N, C-alpha and C positions, 0 to 999 in steps of 0.2 A: 186446533193447535193449542197445546197447553202453555201456561204462563212462562215456564222456564225456556221453552223454545223461542217464544216471542222475544223475551228479554235478550237471549243470546243473539238472535237475528238482528235486533235493534243495535246491540253492541257491535256486531260485525259490520253492519251497514254504516254506523257512524265512524268506525275505524277506516273502512274503505273510503268513505267520503273524505276523511282527514288525509288519507294517503293520496288520494287524487288531487286534493287541494295543495298538498305539499309538493307533489310532482309538478303540478301546473305552475306553482310559484318558484320552482327551482330550489326548494329548501332542502331536499335530500341530496346527498353526494352522488356524483355520477356513477360510482362503483356499485350503487344499489340497483342500477338499471341492468337489464339483460343485454347480452351481446349475441348477435346472430353471426356465426362464423363457421368456417370450414375447419374441422378437427381431423387429425389423422386417426383412422380406425383400422384394426386388423382386417385383412381380407379372408383369413381363415382362423381356426382356433389356434391360440398360442398357449402352450402348456408351461407350467412353472419351470424355470431354468432355461427355456428356449430364448434365443435372441429374437427380439420382436421384429426387427427389420428383415431378418432372414425369412420370415413367414409371409411378408408382404403387407403393405399398408396403402390406403387410398384416402383421399379427403372426402368428408361427408359433412353436410350442413347441420348444425345444431344451434339451439338457443340456450345459452348458459347464463344463469344469474350472475350478475357482476361480482357479488361477494364470494362466489364459488369458482370464478375463472382461474385463480391461481392454483387450484387443485388439479387442473387438467393439463394434459399434454396438448399444446396449442400449435406446435409445428413439428414436422418430421425430424428436424435436427435434434430435438430433445430425446429422440429414441436411439441415437447413435451409441453403440456399445452398451445398451441396456438390456437386461434380461427380465422376463416376466416373473413376478413374485407369486402371482396366482394365475389361474386360467383366465385368459382374455378371450372374449367372444367376438365373432365377426360383426362388423357394422355397429359396434358399441364404442363410445369414447373411452379413452384410457386415462385413468387417474395416475398422478405421479406416485401415489402410494402403492400402485400396482406394479411398480418397477423397482429393480435393484441393479447395482453395478456387479460386474463379474467378480468372483472371488480372487483376491490377490494371493492368498495362501489357502491351502486345502488341508483339512484334517488328515493327519497321518503322513503327509508328504514332507520329508525333511527340507528345511530351509535355513538360510543363513541368518544368524542373530547378530545384530550390530549394537555395540555400546559406544557412545561418544561422550567425552567430557574433557574440556580444556586441552585440546590437542592430543588427547589419548583416544585411540581407536582399537577396540577389541572385537574380534569376530569369533563366532563359534557356530555350532550346528545345533538346531533344535527341531523338535517335532510338534507342530501345532496340535492342540487338543480340540480345536474347532476351526471351521472355515471362516474367513473374514475378508471383506472388501477393503480396498485402500482407505486408510484413515480410521479404520475400526480397531477397537481394542481386541486383543486375542491372548489367550493363555497358551503357553508353550513349555514343553519339557526340554531342558538342556540335555543333549545326548550324552555328554561327558559326565556330568554330575548327577543327573536324574532329578535335579531340582526343578520345580514348576515355577515359572515366572510369568509376568505379564508384559506385553509390549503393544506396539501399534504396527499394523500391517502397512507396508509401503507398496506403491504401484509396481515396483520391480520384483515383488515377491519376497523381499527380505522383511525381517521384523526388527524394528527399532525398540531397544529396551533402555530403561533409565533406572537410576538408583532410587527414584522417588516412588 
């Protein structure tokens, strides 16, 4: 064994000893510990854009590091009305970043534009230039004027625009 390897082994060993000592003494936060729990996993391949629960899920036991727990879907209810953002494989845990909400507005499909200010309500028709989920910013072309404006997609499929 060369000198570099020995030195790194010694460094790793002393770090491991320090970690074991800290764990034994309760000096590390509980979040650093791993959690052994049942996570919902797909029972078949779920392709991007598909509703995850429509493809089926089942619980499967995993050990998840405490500091990564918030990145995973931990209960089936978190999958309600969620679509796959990327391909999900069977028997693999689902990351929250792998999911998206369904689009509230769809590119090219005319929708109602709403402008509200101090008791004033103006509605019009616009064509979204991109698809967007509820609460997301979206660019839209006003059908009457041809002007492109920005707004925020609402759950009901309308787009709220403002003067700002």
